[in-house]
N, C-alpha and C positions, 0 to 999 in steps of 0.2 A: 606970721602968715597962716600956717596949718593949723594952731589954734581955732582961728576962725573958720575954715571952712569943718571945724567941729560944730560949732555953732551955731551958723547956718544948719547943717544935718538935723543938730539934736529941734532947733524952728518948725526945718517941715515934717520931722515927724512927727512933733508935738500937733501940727497943724492936719498933718491926715491923722491922726489916729483920734482928735476931737473932729472932723468932721465925719466921720465912720461912726462915729457915736450919736454924734446927733441925728443921720441919717436911719441910722439903726431903731434910735427910737421914734420919730418920727412914724417909719411904716412899722413897728406896732402900734403905735397910739392907733395908725389909721386900721390895721387888724385889728384891735379893740372895738373901734368905734362899728365900725362894722358888725363883729358879734355882737354887741350889744344891739343895732337895730335887728338885727336880726331871732335875740332872742325876745324882745319887744313886741316883734312879731308874731310869734309863737305863744305869748302871753296873751296876746289880743287875742289869735285868732281863739287861743282854748276857753278865754272869758264868753266869747259870743257863741260858742258850742254849747256851751251848759244853761 
């Protein structure tokens, strides 16, 4: 019975770490998309000024 507790705890830790990793990756992707949009606007503004 004691081994089952460790198994459940291991699964819980695995899924928690997995969700944190996925959440982190989604946040990084959103930040990169915002940065790309900003850079595109800057390039477009520079092209219009020339």
